[in-house]
mmCIF entry with sequence, helices, sheets and N, C-alpha, C, O atoms, coordinates in Angstrom:
data_MODEL
# 
_entry.id   MODEL 
# 
_entity.id                         1 
_entity.type                       polymer 
_entity.pdbx_number_of_molecules   1 
# 
_entity_poly.entity_id                      1 
_entity_poly.type                           'polypeptide(L)' 
_entity_poly.nstd_linkage                   no 
_entity_poly.nstd_monomer                   no 
_entity_poly.pdbx_seq_one_letter_code       
;(UNK)(UNK)(UNK)(UNK)(UNK)(UNK)(UNK)(UNK)(UNK)(UNK)(UNK)(UNK)(UNK)(UNK)(UNK)(UNK)
(UNK)(UNK)(UNK)(UNK)(UNK)(UNK)(UNK)(UNK)(UNK)(UNK)(UNK)(UNK)(UNK)(UNK)(UNK)(UNK)
(UNK)
;
_entity_poly.pdbx_seq_one_letter_code_can   XXXXXXXXXXXXXXXXXXXXXXXXXXXXXXXXX 
_entity_poly.pdbx_strand_id                 A 
# 
loop_
_entity_poly_seq.entity_id 
_entity_poly_seq.num 
_entity_poly_seq.mon_id 
_entity_poly_seq.hetero 
1 1  UNK n 
1 2  UNK n 
1 3  UNK n 
1 4  UNK n 
1 5  UNK n 
1 6  UNK n 
1 7  UNK n 
1 8  UNK n 
1 9  UNK n 
1 10 UNK n 
1 11 UNK n 
1 12 UNK n 
1 13 UNK n 
1 14 UNK n 
1 15 UNK n 
1 16 UNK n 
1 17 UNK n 
1 18 UNK n 
1 19 UNK n 
1 20 UNK n 
1 21 UNK n 
1 22 UNK n 
1 23 UNK n 
1 24 UNK n 
1 25 UNK n 
1 26 UNK n 
1 27 UNK n 
1 28 UNK n 
1 29 UNK n 
1 30 UNK n 
1 31 UNK n 
1 32 UNK n 
1 33 UNK n 
# 
_struct_asym.id          A 
_struct_asym.entity_id   1 
# 
_struct_conf.conf_type_id            HELX_P 
_struct_conf.id                      HELX_P1 
_struct_conf.pdbx_PDB_helix_id       AA1 
_struct_conf.beg_label_comp_id       UNK 
_struct_conf.beg_label_asym_id       A 
_struct_conf.beg_label_seq_id        2 
_struct_conf.pdbx_beg_PDB_ins_code   ? 
_struct_conf.end_label_comp_id       UNK 
_struct_conf.end_label_asym_id       A 
_struct_conf.end_label_seq_id        32 
_struct_conf.pdbx_end_PDB_ins_code   ? 
_struct_conf.beg_auth_comp_id        UNK 
_struct_conf.beg_auth_asym_id        A 
_struct_conf.beg_auth_seq_id         2 
_struct_conf.end_auth_comp_id        UNK 
_struct_conf.end_auth_asym_id        A 
_struct_conf.end_auth_seq_id         32 
_struct_conf.pdbx_PDB_helix_class    1 
_struct_conf.details                 ? 
_struct_conf.pdbx_PDB_helix_length   31 
# 
_struct_conf_type.id          HELX_P 
_struct_conf_type.criteria    ? 
_struct_conf_type.reference   ? 
# 
loop_
_atom_site.group_PDB 
_atom_site.id 
_atom_site.type_symbol 
_atom_site.label_atom_id 
_atom_site.label_alt_id 
_atom_site.label_comp_id 
_atom_site.label_asym_id 
_atom_site.label_entity_id 
_atom_site.label_seq_id 
_atom_site.pdbx_PDB_ins_code 
_atom_site.Cartn_x 
_atom_site.Cartn_y 
_atom_site.Cartn_z 
_atom_site.occupancy 
_atom_site.B_iso_or_equiv 
_atom_site.pdbx_formal_charge 
_atom_site.auth_seq_id 
_atom_site.auth_comp_id 
_atom_site.auth_asym_id 
_atom_site.auth_atom_id 
_atom_site.pdbx_PDB_model_num 
ATOM 1   N N  . UNK A 1 1  ? 37.006  95.694  20.677 1.00 0.00 ? 1  UNK A N  1 
ATOM 2   C CA . UNK A 1 1  ? 35.583  95.487  20.940 1.00 0.00 ? 1  UNK A CA 1 
ATOM 3   C C  . UNK A 1 1  ? 34.964  96.660  21.670 1.00 0.00 ? 1  UNK A C  1 
ATOM 4   O O  . UNK A 1 1  ? 33.802  97.000  21.444 1.00 0.00 ? 1  UNK A O  1 
ATOM 5   N N  . UNK A 1 2  ? 35.737  97.275  22.542 1.00 0.00 ? 2  UNK A N  1 
ATOM 6   C CA . UNK A 1 2  ? 35.197  98.389  23.338 1.00 0.00 ? 2  UNK A CA 1 
ATOM 7   C C  . UNK A 1 2  ? 34.634  99.535  22.485 1.00 0.00 ? 2  UNK A C  1 
ATOM 8   O O  . UNK A 1 2  ? 33.487  99.937  22.676 1.00 0.00 ? 2  UNK A O  1 
ATOM 9   N N  . UNK A 1 3  ? 35.431  100.062 21.547 1.00 0.00 ? 3  UNK A N  1 
ATOM 10  C CA . UNK A 1 3  ? 34.926  101.183 20.741 1.00 0.00 ? 3  UNK A CA 1 
ATOM 11  C C  . UNK A 1 3  ? 33.657  100.821 19.975 1.00 0.00 ? 3  UNK A C  1 
ATOM 12  O O  . UNK A 1 3  ? 32.751  101.644 19.852 1.00 0.00 ? 3  UNK A O  1 
ATOM 13  N N  . UNK A 1 4  ? 33.587  99.595  19.461 1.00 0.00 ? 4  UNK A N  1 
ATOM 14  C CA . UNK A 1 4  ? 32.407  99.169  18.702 1.00 0.00 ? 4  UNK A CA 1 
ATOM 15  C C  . UNK A 1 4  ? 31.196  99.090  19.630 1.00 0.00 ? 4  UNK A C  1 
ATOM 16  O O  . UNK A 1 4  ? 30.110  99.551  19.278 1.00 0.00 ? 4  UNK A O  1 
ATOM 17  N N  . UNK A 1 5  ? 31.384  98.503  20.823 1.00 0.00 ? 5  UNK A N  1 
ATOM 18  C CA . UNK A 1 5  ? 30.271  98.387  21.769 1.00 0.00 ? 5  UNK A CA 1 
ATOM 19  C C  . UNK A 1 5  ? 29.767  99.766  22.176 1.00 0.00 ? 5  UNK A C  1 
ATOM 20  O O  . UNK A 1 5  ? 28.562  100.003 22.247 1.00 0.00 ? 5  UNK A O  1 
ATOM 21  N N  . UNK A 1 6  ? 30.718  100.683 22.445 1.00 0.00 ? 6  UNK A N  1 
ATOM 22  C CA . UNK A 1 6  ? 30.330  102.035 22.839 1.00 0.00 ? 6  UNK A CA 1 
ATOM 23  C C  . UNK A 1 6  ? 29.555  102.697 21.709 1.00 0.00 ? 6  UNK A C  1 
ATOM 24  O O  . UNK A 1 6  ? 28.556  103.375 21.952 1.00 0.00 ? 6  UNK A O  1 
ATOM 25  N N  . UNK A 1 7  ? 30.014  102.504 20.468 1.00 0.00 ? 7  UNK A N  1 
ATOM 26  C CA . UNK A 1 7  ? 29.337  103.096 19.319 1.00 0.00 ? 7  UNK A CA 1 
ATOM 27  C C  . UNK A 1 7  ? 27.930  102.530 19.172 1.00 0.00 ? 7  UNK A C  1 
ATOM 28  O O  . UNK A 1 7  ? 26.980  103.278 18.939 1.00 0.00 ? 7  UNK A O  1 
ATOM 29  N N  . UNK A 1 8  ? 27.795  101.222 19.305 1.00 0.00 ? 8  UNK A N  1 
ATOM 30  C CA . UNK A 1 8  ? 26.476  100.606 19.184 1.00 0.00 ? 8  UNK A CA 1 
ATOM 31  C C  . UNK A 1 8  ? 25.557  101.094 20.294 1.00 0.00 ? 8  UNK A C  1 
ATOM 32  O O  . UNK A 1 8  ? 24.382  101.381 20.064 1.00 0.00 ? 8  UNK A O  1 
ATOM 33  N N  . UNK A 1 9  ? 26.111  101.185 21.514 1.00 0.00 ? 9  UNK A N  1 
ATOM 34  C CA . UNK A 1 9  ? 25.306  101.649 22.647 1.00 0.00 ? 9  UNK A CA 1 
ATOM 35  C C  . UNK A 1 9  ? 24.844  103.081 22.408 1.00 0.00 ? 9  UNK A C  1 
ATOM 36  O O  . UNK A 1 9  ? 23.681  103.415 22.630 1.00 0.00 ? 9  UNK A O  1 
ATOM 37  N N  . UNK A 1 10 ? 25.781  103.932 21.946 1.00 0.00 ? 10 UNK A N  1 
ATOM 38  C CA . UNK A 1 10 ? 25.443  105.329 21.671 1.00 0.00 ? 10 UNK A CA 1 
ATOM 39  C C  . UNK A 1 10 ? 24.374  105.431 20.592 1.00 0.00 ? 10 UNK A C  1 
ATOM 40  O O  . UNK A 1 10 ? 23.425  106.204 20.723 1.00 0.00 ? 10 UNK A O  1 
ATOM 41  N N  . UNK A 1 11 ? 24.527  104.650 19.522 1.00 0.00 ? 11 UNK A N  1 
ATOM 42  C CA . UNK A 1 11 ? 23.554  104.684 18.434 1.00 0.00 ? 11 UNK A CA 1 
ATOM 43  C C  . UNK A 1 11 ? 22.197  104.186 18.930 1.00 0.00 ? 11 UNK A C  1 
ATOM 44  O O  . UNK A 1 11 ? 21.164  104.751 18.573 1.00 0.00 ? 11 UNK A O  1 
ATOM 45  N N  . UNK A 1 12 ? 22.192  103.136 19.746 1.00 0.00 ? 12 UNK A N  1 
ATOM 46  C CA . UNK A 1 12 ? 20.946  102.588 20.269 1.00 0.00 ? 12 UNK A CA 1 
ATOM 47  C C  . UNK A 1 12 ? 20.231  103.621 21.127 1.00 0.00 ? 12 UNK A C  1 
ATOM 48  O O  . UNK A 1 12 ? 19.014  103.781 21.031 1.00 0.00 ? 12 UNK A O  1 
ATOM 49  N N  . UNK A 1 13 ? 20.983  104.318 21.961 1.00 0.00 ? 13 UNK A N  1 
ATOM 50  C CA . UNK A 1 13 ? 20.381  105.346 22.817 1.00 0.00 ? 13 UNK A CA 1 
ATOM 51  C C  . UNK A 1 13 ? 19.801  106.470 21.968 1.00 0.00 ? 13 UNK A C  1 
ATOM 52  O O  . UNK A 1 13 ? 18.716  106.974 22.257 1.00 0.00 ? 13 UNK A O  1 
ATOM 53  N N  . UNK A 1 14 ? 20.528  106.865 20.915 1.00 0.00 ? 14 UNK A N  1 
ATOM 54  C CA . UNK A 1 14 ? 20.028  107.929 20.025 1.00 0.00 ? 14 UNK A CA 1 
ATOM 55  C C  . UNK A 1 14 ? 18.711  107.504 19.389 1.00 0.00 ? 14 UNK A C  1 
ATOM 56  O O  . UNK A 1 14 ? 17.744  108.266 19.388 1.00 0.00 ? 14 UNK A O  1 
ATOM 57  N N  . UNK A 1 15 ? 18.670  106.289 18.848 1.00 0.00 ? 15 UNK A N  1 
ATOM 58  C CA . UNK A 1 15 ? 17.448  105.792 18.207 1.00 0.00 ? 15 UNK A CA 1 
ATOM 59  C C  . UNK A 1 15 ? 16.309  105.759 19.217 1.00 0.00 ? 15 UNK A C  1 
ATOM 60  O O  . UNK A 1 15 ? 15.183  106.140 18.899 1.00 0.00 ? 15 UNK A O  1 
ATOM 61  N N  . UNK A 1 16 ? 16.599  105.303 20.436 1.00 0.00 ? 16 UNK A N  1 
ATOM 62  C CA . UNK A 1 16 ? 15.579  105.223 21.472 1.00 0.00 ? 16 UNK A CA 1 
ATOM 63  C C  . UNK A 1 16 ? 15.010  106.602 21.779 1.00 0.00 ? 16 UNK A C  1 
ATOM 64  O O  . UNK A 1 16 ? 13.794  106.777 21.861 1.00 0.00 ? 16 UNK A O  1 
ATOM 65  N N  . UNK A 1 17 ? 15.896  107.577 21.949 1.00 0.00 ? 17 UNK A N  1 
ATOM 66  C CA . UNK A 1 17 ? 15.452  108.932 22.279 1.00 0.00 ? 17 UNK A CA 1 
ATOM 67  C C  . UNK A 1 17 ? 14.673  109.537 21.116 1.00 0.00 ? 17 UNK A C  1 
ATOM 68  O O  . UNK A 1 17 ? 13.660  110.203 21.328 1.00 0.00 ? 17 UNK A O  1 
ATOM 69  N N  . UNK A 1 18 ? 15.138  109.309 19.892 1.00 0.00 ? 18 UNK A N  1 
ATOM 70  C CA . UNK A 1 18 ? 14.462  109.878 18.714 1.00 0.00 ? 18 UNK A CA 1 
ATOM 71  C C  . UNK A 1 18 ? 13.092  109.227 18.533 1.00 0.00 ? 18 UNK A C  1 
ATOM 72  O O  . UNK A 1 18 ? 12.124  109.914 18.208 1.00 0.00 ? 18 UNK A O  1 
ATOM 73  N N  . UNK A 1 19 ? 12.998  107.910 18.738 1.00 0.00 ? 19 UNK A N  1 
ATOM 74  C CA . UNK A 1 19 ? 11.735  107.200 18.530 1.00 0.00 ? 19 UNK A CA 1 
ATOM 75  C C  . UNK A 1 19 ? 10.744  107.480 19.653 1.00 0.00 ? 19 UNK A C  1 
ATOM 76  O O  . UNK A 1 19 ? 9.534   107.470 19.427 1.00 0.00 ? 19 UNK A O  1 
ATOM 77  N N  . UNK A 1 20 ? 11.246  107.729 20.859 1.00 0.00 ? 20 UNK A N  1 
ATOM 78  C CA . UNK A 1 20 ? 10.359  107.904 22.003 1.00 0.00 ? 20 UNK A CA 1 
ATOM 79  C C  . UNK A 1 20 ? 9.453   109.115 21.810 1.00 0.00 ? 20 UNK A C  1 
ATOM 80  O O  . UNK A 1 20 ? 8.280   109.067 22.178 1.00 0.00 ? 20 UNK A O  1 
ATOM 81  N N  . UNK A 1 21 ? 9.973   110.196 21.243 1.00 0.00 ? 21 UNK A N  1 
ATOM 82  C CA . UNK A 1 21 ? 9.189   111.420 21.052 1.00 0.00 ? 21 UNK A CA 1 
ATOM 83  C C  . UNK A 1 21 ? 7.957   111.185 20.191 1.00 0.00 ? 21 UNK A C  1 
ATOM 84  O O  . UNK A 1 21 ? 6.833   111.333 20.671 1.00 0.00 ? 21 UNK A O  1 
ATOM 85  N N  . UNK A 1 22 ? 8.150   110.816 18.912 1.00 0.00 ? 22 UNK A N  1 
ATOM 86  C CA . UNK A 1 22 ? 7.012   110.601 18.008 1.00 0.00 ? 22 UNK A CA 1 
ATOM 87  C C  . UNK A 1 22 ? 6.025   109.574 18.544 1.00 0.00 ? 22 UNK A C  1 
ATOM 88  O O  . UNK A 1 22 ? 4.815   109.761 18.416 1.00 0.00 ? 22 UNK A O  1 
ATOM 89  N N  . UNK A 1 23 ? 6.510   108.509 19.132 1.00 0.00 ? 23 UNK A N  1 
ATOM 90  C CA . UNK A 1 23 ? 5.613   107.464 19.650 1.00 0.00 ? 23 UNK A CA 1 
ATOM 91  C C  . UNK A 1 23 ? 4.746   108.038 20.760 1.00 0.00 ? 23 UNK A C  1 
ATOM 92  O O  . UNK A 1 23 ? 3.543   107.782 20.807 1.00 0.00 ? 23 UNK A O  1 
ATOM 93  N N  . UNK A 1 24 ? 5.353   108.815 21.654 1.00 0.00 ? 24 UNK A N  1 
ATOM 94  C CA . UNK A 1 24 ? 4.601   109.414 22.751 1.00 0.00 ? 24 UNK A CA 1 
ATOM 95  C C  . UNK A 1 24 ? 3.536   110.349 22.206 1.00 0.00 ? 24 UNK A C  1 
ATOM 96  O O  . UNK A 1 24 ? 2.412   110.368 22.706 1.00 0.00 ? 24 UNK A O  1 
ATOM 97  N N  . UNK A 1 25 ? 3.879   111.125 21.185 1.00 0.00 ? 25 UNK A N  1 
ATOM 98  C CA . UNK A 1 25 ? 2.921   112.070 20.592 1.00 0.00 ? 25 UNK A CA 1 
ATOM 99  C C  . UNK A 1 25 ? 1.757   111.299 19.977 1.00 0.00 ? 25 UNK A C  1 
ATOM 100 O O  . UNK A 1 25 ? 0.599   111.684 20.144 1.00 0.00 ? 25 UNK A O  1 
ATOM 101 N N  . UNK A 1 26 ? 2.059   110.209 19.265 1.00 0.00 ? 26 UNK A N  1 
ATOM 102 C CA . UNK A 1 26 ? 1.014   109.410 18.613 1.00 0.00 ? 26 UNK A CA 1 
ATOM 103 C C  . UNK A 1 26 ? 0.086   108.819 19.671 1.00 0.00 ? 26 UNK A C  1 
ATOM 104 O O  . UNK A 1 26 ? -1.134  108.850 19.511 1.00 0.00 ? 26 UNK A O  1 
ATOM 105 N N  . UNK A 1 27 ? 0.655   108.281 20.749 1.00 0.00 ? 27 UNK A N  1 
ATOM 106 C CA . UNK A 1 27 ? -0.152  107.674 21.815 1.00 0.00 ? 27 UNK A CA 1 
ATOM 107 C C  . UNK A 1 27 ? -1.038  108.733 22.461 1.00 0.00 ? 27 UNK A C  1 
ATOM 108 O O  . UNK A 1 27 ? -2.224  108.495 22.689 1.00 0.00 ? 27 UNK A O  1 
ATOM 109 N N  . UNK A 1 28 ? -0.470  109.900 22.757 1.00 0.00 ? 28 UNK A N  1 
ATOM 110 C CA . UNK A 1 28 ? -1.249  110.975 23.371 1.00 0.00 ? 28 UNK A CA 1 
ATOM 111 C C  . UNK A 1 28 ? -2.394  111.390 22.457 1.00 0.00 ? 28 UNK A C  1 
ATOM 112 O O  . UNK A 1 28 ? -3.511  111.612 22.923 1.00 0.00 ? 28 UNK A O  1 
ATOM 113 N N  . UNK A 1 29 ? -2.124  111.496 21.164 1.00 0.00 ? 29 UNK A N  1 
ATOM 114 C CA . UNK A 1 29 ? -3.154  111.906 20.207 1.00 0.00 ? 29 UNK A CA 1 
ATOM 115 C C  . UNK A 1 29 ? -4.290  110.888 20.186 1.00 0.00 ? 29 UNK A C  1 
ATOM 116 O O  . UNK A 1 29 ? -5.461  111.267 20.174 1.00 0.00 ? 29 UNK A O  1 
ATOM 117 N N  . UNK A 1 30 ? -3.955  109.604 20.180 1.00 0.00 ? 30 UNK A N  1 
ATOM 118 C CA . UNK A 1 30 ? -4.987  108.565 20.141 1.00 0.00 ? 30 UNK A CA 1 
ATOM 119 C C  . UNK A 1 30 ? -5.816  108.586 21.422 1.00 0.00 ? 30 UNK A C  1 
ATOM 120 O O  . UNK A 1 30 ? -7.033  108.409 21.375 1.00 0.00 ? 30 UNK A O  1 
ATOM 121 N N  . UNK A 1 31 ? -5.164  108.802 22.565 1.00 0.00 ? 31 UNK A N  1 
ATOM 122 C CA . UNK A 1 31 ? -5.886  108.828 23.834 1.00 0.00 ? 31 UNK A CA 1 
ATOM 123 C C  . UNK A 1 31 ? -6.839  110.019 23.883 1.00 0.00 ? 31 UNK A C  1 
ATOM 124 O O  . UNK A 1 31 ? -7.949  109.902 24.402 1.00 0.00 ? 31 UNK A O  1 
ATOM 125 N N  . UNK A 1 32 ? -6.415  111.161 23.347 1.00 0.00 ? 32 UNK A N  1 
ATOM 126 C CA . UNK A 1 32 ? -7.260  112.357 23.356 1.00 0.00 ? 32 UNK A CA 1 
ATOM 127 C C  . UNK A 1 32 ? -8.470  112.170 22.458 1.00 0.00 ? 32 UNK A C  1 
ATOM 128 O O  . UNK A 1 32 ? -9.559  112.651 22.769 1.00 0.00 ? 32 UNK A O  1 
ATOM 129 N N  . UNK A 1 33 ? -8.281  111.470 21.337 1.00 0.00 ? 33 UNK A N  1 
ATOM 130 C CA . UNK A 1 33 ? -9.398  111.228 20.425 1.00 0.00 ? 33 UNK A CA 1 
ATOM 131 C C  . UNK A 1 33 ? -10.335 110.195 21.046 1.00 0.00 ? 33 UNK A C  1 
ATOM 132 O O  . UNK A 1 33 ? -11.348 109.840 20.444 1.00 0.00 ? 33 UNK A O  1 
# 
């Protein structure tokens, strides 16, 4: 179970970091407009 949990956690963190960038840019763009 440990390796699977670590893999899921790692993948979740990657998705979070990747998604955070574009979302922040979109929010900033909307606020500026």
